[in-house]
Kinemage of the C-alpha trace (Angstrom):
@kinemage 1
@onewidth
@group {chain A} dominant
@subgroup {mainchain}
@vectorlist {calphas} color= white
{ca met a 1} P -55.899 126.182 -154.366
{ca ile a 2} L -56.235 126.013 -157.969
{ca ile a 3} L -56.133 129.314 -160.136
{ca ser a 4} L -57.856 129.453 -163.223
{ca ala a 5} L -56.640 132.429 -165.350
{ca ser a 6} L -59.074 132.591 -166.923
{ca arg a 7} L -62.475 131.514 -168.328
{ca arg a 8} L -63.348 134.983 -168.018
{ca thr a 9} L -61.102 136.748 -170.245
{ca asp a 10} L -57.747 135.902 -171.871
{ca ile a 11} L -55.043 136.862 -169.385
{ca pro a 12} L -51.780 135.883 -171.124
{ca ala a 13} L -52.795 137.738 -174.213
{ca phe a 14} L -53.972 140.998 -172.866
{ca tyr a 15} L -53.464 141.281 -169.267
{ca ala a 16} L -50.248 139.645 -168.745
{ca asp a 17} L -48.366 142.577 -167.038
{ca trp a 18} L -51.520 142.986 -164.752
{ca phe a 19} L -51.218 139.347 -163.726
{ca met a 20} L -47.679 139.746 -162.881
{ca lys a 21} L -48.383 142.642 -160.809
{ca arg a 22} L -50.853 140.467 -158.954
{ca val a 23} L -48.241 137.818 -158.489
{ca arg a 24} L -45.568 140.369 -157.001
{ca glu a 25} L -48.305 141.908 -154.777
{ca gly a 26} L -49.551 138.245 -154.002
{ca tyr a 27} L -53.045 138.478 -154.128
{ca phe a 28} L -55.972 139.202 -156.549
{ca tyr a 29} L -59.688 140.135 -156.091
{ca arg a 30} L -62.527 137.865 -157.730
{ca val a 31} L -65.676 139.846 -158.238
{ca asn a 32} L -69.138 138.172 -158.760
{ca pro a 33} L -70.039 138.675 -162.318
{ca phe a 34} L -73.482 139.240 -161.492
{ca asn a 35} L -73.025 141.622 -158.512
{ca ser a 36} L -69.885 143.644 -158.520
{ca arg a 37} L -70.312 144.177 -154.655
{ca gln a 38} L -69.377 140.648 -154.034
{ca val a 39} L -65.843 140.837 -153.833
{ca thr a 40} L -63.329 137.956 -152.411
{ca gly a 41} L -59.770 138.207 -151.976
{ca phe a 42} L -57.433 135.378 -152.882
{ca ser a 43} L -53.715 134.495 -152.356
{ca leu a 44} L -51.296 134.113 -155.324
{ca lys a 45} L -48.356 133.084 -152.822
{ca pro a 46} L -46.851 130.069 -154.133
{ca glu a 47} L -47.239 128.733 -150.500
{ca asp a 48} L -51.160 128.875 -151.114
{ca val a 49} L -51.370 128.237 -154.973
{ca asp a 50} L -51.225 124.440 -156.056
{ca ala a 51} L -51.079 125.224 -159.857
{ca ile a 52} L -52.165 127.917 -162.233
{ca cys a 53} L -54.300 126.936 -165.561
{ca phe a 54} L -53.724 129.661 -167.978
{ca trp a 55} L -56.293 129.808 -170.766
{ca thr a 56} L -55.276 131.568 -174.160
{ca lys a 57} L -55.322 131.946 -177.829
{ca asn a 58} L -51.838 133.972 -177.702
{ca pro a 59} L -49.492 133.328 -174.788
{ca arg a 60} L -46.640 135.708 -176.131
{ca pro a 61} L -47.267 138.733 -173.698
{ca leu a 62} L -46.729 136.311 -170.920
{ca met a 63} L -44.032 133.941 -172.322
{ca ser a 64} L -41.380 136.989 -171.476
{ca his a 65} L -42.468 136.437 -167.719
{ca leu a 66} L -42.134 132.805 -167.374
{ca asn a 67} L -38.618 132.853 -165.881
{ca glu a 68} L -40.042 135.069 -163.278
{ca leu a 69} L -43.033 132.621 -162.360
{ca asp a 70} L -40.343 129.810 -162.258
{ca gly a 71} L -38.143 131.907 -159.904
{ca arg a 72} L -41.064 132.294 -157.826
{ca gly a 73} L -42.009 128.607 -157.556
{ca leu a 74} L -45.281 128.767 -159.291
{ca asn a 75} L -46.598 125.601 -160.939
{ca tyr a 76} L -48.652 126.338 -164.165
{ca tyr a 77} L -49.967 124.855 -167.404
{ca phe a 78} L -51.756 126.415 -170.541
{ca gln a 79} L -54.820 125.402 -172.091
{ca phe a 80} L -54.211 126.695 -175.566
{ca thr a 81} L -57.215 127.144 -177.794
{ca leu a 82} L -55.960 126.684 -181.376
{ca asn a 83} L -58.816 126.665 -184.150
{ca pro a 84} L -58.225 127.111 -187.642
{ca tyr a 85} L -61.113 129.284 -188.261
{ca asp a 86} L -61.231 132.484 -190.391
{ca thr a 87} L -62.001 135.934 -189.224
{ca thr a 88} L -65.581 135.384 -189.877
{ca phe a 89} L -65.245 133.537 -186.588
{ca glu a 90} L -62.390 134.914 -184.806
{ca pro a 91} L -61.965 138.275 -185.820
{ca gly a 92} L -59.181 139.391 -183.805
{ca val a 93} L -56.518 136.287 -183.026
{ca pro a 94} L -53.176 136.275 -184.670
{ca pro a 95} L -52.928 134.315 -187.962
{ca leu a 96} L -52.885 130.496 -187.458
{ca pro a 97} L -49.147 129.970 -188.536
{ca glu a 98} L -48.135 132.854 -185.850
{ca arg a 99} L -50.214 130.825 -183.132
{ca ile a 100} L -48.704 127.335 -184.133
{ca glu a 101} L -45.409 128.726 -183.807
{ca ala a 102} L -46.321 130.527 -180.638
{ca met a 103} L -47.368 126.771 -179.316
{ca ala a 104} L -44.189 125.121 -180.409
{ca glu a 105} L -41.931 127.642 -179.100
{ca leu a 106} L -44.158 127.525 -175.717
{ca ala a 107} L -43.883 123.599 -175.463
{ca gly a 108} L -40.254 124.076 -176.149
{ca arg a 109} L -39.880 126.345 -173.452
{ca ile a 110} L -42.238 124.302 -170.484
{ca gly a 111} L -42.489 121.194 -171.774
{ca ala a 112} L -45.262 119.480 -174.317
{ca asp a 113} L -46.869 118.120 -171.110
{ca arg a 114} L -47.662 121.539 -169.952
{ca val a 115} L -49.582 122.534 -172.910
{ca val a 116} L -52.844 121.462 -173.988
{ca trp a 117} L -54.158 121.838 -177.519
{ca arg a 118} L -58.062 122.836 -177.232
{ca tyr a 119} L -59.744 122.642 -180.549
{ca asp a 120} L -62.885 124.453 -179.257
{ca pro a 121} L -65.475 124.764 -180.538
{ca val a 122} L -66.211 122.692 -183.433
{ca ile a 123} L -68.684 124.699 -185.209
{ca leu a 124} L -70.566 122.873 -188.013
{ca ser a 125} L -71.561 125.154 -190.850
{ca ser a 126} L -71.788 125.729 -194.469
{ca ala a 127} L -68.137 127.030 -194.448
{ca thr a 128} L -67.058 124.505 -192.047
{ca pro a 129} L -68.488 121.374 -192.943
{ca val a 130} L -67.417 117.955 -191.240
{ca ser a 131} L -64.740 117.197 -194.156
{ca trp a 132} L -63.161 120.666 -193.249
{ca his a 133} L -62.830 119.909 -189.759
{ca leu a 134} L -61.253 116.543 -190.431
{ca asp a 135} L -58.713 117.947 -192.971
{ca gln a 136} L -57.965 121.007 -190.505
{ca val a 137} L -57.437 118.747 -187.299
{ca gly a 138} L -55.101 116.145 -189.060
{ca arg a 139} L -53.040 119.230 -190.810
{ca ile a 140} L -52.672 121.184 -187.509
{ca ala a 141} L -51.823 118.052 -185.457
{ca gly a 142} L -48.916 117.380 -187.759
{ca leu a 143} L -47.712 120.880 -187.483
{ca leu a 144} L -47.991 120.554 -183.668
{ca asn a 145} L -46.118 117.503 -183.580
{ca gly a 146} L -44.155 117.320 -180.303
{ca ala a 147} L -45.723 120.367 -179.174
{ca thr a 148} L -48.418 118.870 -177.204
{ca arg a 149} L -49.450 115.355 -175.780
{ca arg a 150} L -53.221 116.180 -175.275
{ca leu a 151} L -56.168 117.271 -177.600
{ca leu a 152} L -59.278 118.461 -175.972
{ca phe a 153} L -62.320 119.392 -178.113
{ca ser a 154} L -66.042 120.290 -177.761
{ca phe a 155} L -68.916 120.900 -179.853
{ca cys a 156} L -70.475 124.139 -180.406
{ca asp a 157} L -73.181 124.755 -178.041
{ca phe a 158} L -76.702 125.979 -179.406
{ca tyr a 159} L -78.501 127.578 -176.236
{ca gly a 160} L -80.096 130.783 -175.431
{ca lys a 161} L -78.100 134.181 -176.072
{ca gly a 162} L -75.184 132.406 -177.491
{ca gln a 163} L -77.032 131.023 -180.579
{ca gly a 164} L -78.350 134.579 -181.034
{ca arg a 165} L -75.145 136.063 -180.985
{ca leu a 166} L -73.754 133.366 -183.463
{ca asn a 167} L -76.791 134.196 -186.155
{ca arg a 168} L -76.321 138.131 -185.767
{ca ala a 169} L -72.607 137.988 -186.366
{ca leu a 170} L -73.200 135.513 -189.372
{ca thr a 171} L -75.923 138.022 -190.863
{ca gly a 172} L -75.210 138.878 -194.539
{ca thr a 173} L -72.350 136.235 -194.906
{ca gly a 174} L -74.236 133.652 -196.282
{ca ile a 175} L -73.049 131.098 -193.812
{ca thr a 176} L -75.504 128.649 -192.350
{ca leu a 177} L -75.127 126.955 -189.051
{ca glu a 178} L -75.941 123.447 -187.890
{ca asp a 179} L -76.211 122.167 -184.325
{ca ile a 180} L -74.062 119.161 -184.458
{ca ala a 181} L -75.509 117.823 -181.283
{ca ala a 182} L -78.890 117.692 -182.691
{ca pro a 183} L -80.052 113.943 -182.878
{ca glu a 184} L -80.559 114.261 -186.611
{ca leu a 185} L -76.957 115.060 -187.087
{ca arg a 186} L -75.575 112.270 -184.634
{ca glu a 187} L -73.766 110.476 -187.726
{ca ala a 188} L -71.900 113.901 -188.685
{ca leu a 189} L -70.949 114.143 -184.907
{ca asp a 190} L -69.725 110.654 -185.020
{ca leu a 191} L -67.817 111.300 -188.026
{ca val a 192} L -65.855 114.298 -186.596
{ca ala a 193} L -65.419 112.365 -183.343
{ca arg a 194} L -63.901 109.310 -185.276
{ca gly a 195} L -61.696 111.599 -187.359
{ca phe a 196} L -60.238 113.500 -184.363
{ca lys a 197} L -59.381 110.264 -182.632
{ca ala a 198} L -57.773 108.981 -185.832
{ca ala a 199} L -55.574 112.268 -186.385
{ca ala a 200} L -54.713 112.024 -182.402
{ca asp a 201} L -53.704 108.316 -182.586
{ca arg a 202} L -51.435 109.275 -185.680
{ca phe a 203} L -49.707 111.859 -183.723
{ca asp a 204} L -49.841 109.987 -180.277
{ca leu a 205} L -51.893 112.342 -178.518
{ca lys a 206} L -54.477 111.699 -175.935
{ca ile a 207} L -57.859 112.917 -176.928
{ca phe a 208} L -60.866 113.873 -174.462
{ca thr a 209} L -63.995 115.913 -174.956
{ca cys a 210} L -64.842 119.121 -172.728
{ca ser a 211} L -68.259 119.521 -170.977
{ca glu a 212} L -69.876 117.090 -173.371
{ca glu a 213} L -72.905 114.955 -172.335
{ca val a 214} L -72.274 112.657 -175.766
{ca asp a 215} L -70.541 109.309 -174.693
{ca leu a 216} L -67.740 108.497 -177.113
{ca ala a 217} L -66.123 105.811 -174.996
{ca ala a 218} L -67.047 103.339 -177.803
{ca ile a 219} L -64.614 105.437 -180.068
{ca gly a 220} L -61.826 105.827 -177.546
{ca ile a 221} L -62.525 109.233 -176.545
{ca gln a 222} L -63.084 109.923 -172.577
{ca his a 223} L -64.754 112.992 -171.119
{ca gly a 224} L -61.946 115.214 -169.812
{ca ala a 225} L -61.465 118.324 -167.974
{ca cys a 226} L -59.864 121.688 -168.436
{ca ile a 227} L -59.005 122.244 -164.823
{ca asp a 228} L -57.809 118.677 -164.426
{ca gly a 229} L -56.816 117.605 -160.909
{ca thr a 230} L -55.350 114.621 -162.101
{ca leu a 231} L -53.125 116.089 -164.626
{ca ile a 232} L -52.155 118.726 -162.119
{ca arg a 233} L -50.966 115.772 -159.609
{ca glu a 234} L -49.026 114.012 -162.399
{ca leu a 235} L -47.228 117.162 -163.606
{ca phe a 236} L -46.589 118.837 -160.094
{ca gly a 237} L -47.123 116.448 -157.424
{ca ala a 238} L -49.664 118.475 -155.950
{ca asn a 239} L -52.115 117.061 -153.561
{ca val a 240} L -55.080 118.517 -155.103
{ca pro a 241} L -58.630 116.840 -154.867
{ca ser a 242} L -60.761 116.016 -157.800
{ca asn a 243} L -63.835 117.302 -156.251
{ca lys a 244} L -66.068 118.417 -159.369
{ca asp a 245} L -66.515 122.493 -159.373
{ca lys a 246} L -70.186 122.532 -158.505
{ca asn a 247} L -70.020 126.092 -159.960
{ca gln a 248} L -69.650 125.151 -163.641
{ca arg a 249} L -72.310 123.229 -165.733
{ca glu a 250} L -73.358 119.797 -165.055
{ca ser a 251} L -71.382 118.041 -167.953
{ca cys a 252} L -68.011 120.040 -167.022
{ca asn a 253} L -65.569 117.769 -165.013
{ca cys a 254} L -63.331 120.541 -164.013
{ca ala a 255} L -61.782 120.606 -160.580
{ca glu a 256} L -62.595 123.346 -158.242
{ca ser a 257} L -60.466 126.373 -158.877
{ca val a 258} L -60.774 130.420 -158.330
{ca asp a 259} L -61.279 132.372 -161.428
{ca met a 260} L -59.234 135.508 -161.764
{ca gly a 261} L -60.705 138.501 -164.539
{ca ile a 262} L -63.612 139.908 -165.601
{ca tyr a 263} L -66.294 138.860 -168.292
{ca asn a 264} L -66.689 141.161 -171.281
{ca ser a 265} L -62.917 142.139 -171.369
{ca cys a 266} L -61.453 140.046 -174.332
{ca arg a 267} L -60.541 142.029 -177.554
{ca phe a 268} L -60.200 138.756 -179.495
{ca arg a 269} L -64.295 139.065 -179.874
{ca cys a 270} L -64.656 135.435 -181.324
{ca ile a 271} L -68.290 135.020 -182.239
{ca tyr a 272} L -69.048 131.752 -180.023
{ca cys a 273} L -67.313 133.242 -176.832
{ca tyr a 274} L -69.629 132.929 -173.774
{ca ala a 275} L -67.118 135.102 -171.904
{ca asn a 276} L -68.133 138.086 -174.176
{ca phe a 277} L -71.756 138.234 -174.014
{ca asn a 278} L -72.512 141.863 -173.929
{ca glu a 279} L -70.821 143.835 -177.125
{ca gly a 280} L -71.669 147.298 -175.491
{ca leu a 281} L -69.484 146.369 -172.363
{ca ile a 282} L -66.171 145.117 -174.211
{ca glu a 283} L -64.945 148.564 -175.011
{ca ser a 284} L -66.076 150.247 -172.219
{ca asn a 285} L -64.333 147.301 -169.837
{ca cys a 286} L -61.196 147.306 -172.273
{ca arg a 287} L -60.972 151.163 -171.207
{ca lys a 288} L -61.657 150.840 -167.947
{ca his a 289} L -59.032 148.548 -167.270
{ca his a 290} L -56.612 149.605 -164.090
{ca pro a 291} L -53.429 148.135 -164.137
{ca asp a 292} L -53.309 148.477 -160.330
{ca ser a 293} L -56.745 146.956 -159.925
{ca pro a 294} L -56.812 143.610 -157.773
{ca ser a 295} L -59.861 142.619 -159.979
{ca leu a 296} L -58.841 144.006 -163.444
{ca leu a 297} L -61.240 146.983 -163.781
{ca tyr a 298} L -62.131 148.581 -160.353
{ca glu a 299} L -60.342 150.590 -157.707
{ca tyr a 300} L -60.975 149.955 -154.216
{ca asp a 301} L -61.066 152.224 -150.988
{ca gly a 302} L -61.290 149.532 -148.149
{ca glu a 303} L -59.534 146.349 -146.879
{ca ile a 304} L -60.646 142.864 -148.112
{ca glu a 305} L -59.293 139.565 -146.385
{ca ile a 306} L -57.142 137.603 -148.656
{ca arg a 307} L -58.170 133.726 -148.297
{ca thr a 308} L -55.198 131.430 -148.110
{ca arg a 309} L -55.123 127.867 -149.270
{ca ala a 310} L -55.899 126.657 -145.455
{ca gln a 311} L -58.829 129.440 -145.376
{ca gln a 312} L -60.206 128.169 -148.466
{ca lys a 313} L -60.237 124.886 -147.458
{ca lys a 314} L -62.030 125.539 -144.317
{ca lys a 315} L -64.472 127.894 -146.274
{ca lys a 316} L -65.432 124.988 -148.472
{ca gln a 317} L -65.934 122.610 -145.754
{ca arg a 318} L -68.287 124.884 -144.060
{ca ser a 319} L -70.183 125.782 -147.587
{ca asp a 320} L -70.650 121.754 -148.116
{ca leu a 321} L -72.141 121.651 -144.867
{ca arg a 322} L -74.263 125.071 -145.179
{ca gly a 323} L -74.290 125.776 -148.607
{ca glu a 324} L -71.942 128.708 -150.323
{ca gln a 325} L -71.699 131.774 -148.484
{ca val a 326} L -70.646 135.092 -150.343
{ca thr a 327} L -69.226 137.841 -148.338
{ca lys a 328} L -70.507 141.130 -149.566
{ca trp a 329} L -67.973 144.029 -149.447
{ca thr a 330} L -68.964 147.010 -148.122
{ca gly a 331} L -66.278 149.516 -148.787
{ca arg a 332} L -66.211 152.096 -151.419
{ca phe a 333} L -65.219 151.994 -155.156
{ca thr a 334} L -63.036 154.823 -156.110
């Protein structure tokens, strides 16, 4: 069983102590983001966890706990999102030099193979044109030399509410956005991809796209995955399947995993973030965070079955045959 910590919020940056309490108690609750009454428990015991993938823009609050994770025999690696944007796009993240220093320190602690650099997303705008991205990726790759072995990148998605949030956030700034995935901008996309590949080659980085339909194989860039079953097998020797996670987008190649955390609870407030899709809920959820909650926010009065690795495997086999079955919790929130 692979644990994703998390697509929903930055657990290492804001909820490291909560996460460690869940590890010590040996379980957590996953809440359906569309129905908080649908709750499923999952084991965090080492014998049930093949690997944990941490997603973060600031690992420092969790780094003091790494010795304990190692002592408990838990396997883990980091997807470290390190972008060069200013506070217009990423209002809450630490300054770039601090994040570069943190990434180098993390790699020195656990090894560069277990720290994946995410340049995500590539936003094409009047303030961040193609030339700016190419300068930035080369500069940062040089500063990170030896701190990572992989570069994973994606292009900013212009769809639905996400585009509306971006446009609203940039109102009054004078910054205009361009959809780099639009057919008429294919030349710009290719320039970015070739520039990223050149920077990766210069510093001996493997390079992949994340959740992209565009085929860049001719440039030497393959489709990648964040929850990467192949990487997990290479790093830890874990016998994990490579089944594509059917709960993700069609273009996502991630292996099946279980996400921790709650959406709309990340204080970084990056304007492009799909996990913070309701501004009004962010402050409310952050205030409601309960350090003893198995799910991050809620308290529960009642018992919920905790799935082990074996139970999750059986559940998957049944759902493959009959379709996914969701257990509705019938206890009482307190």
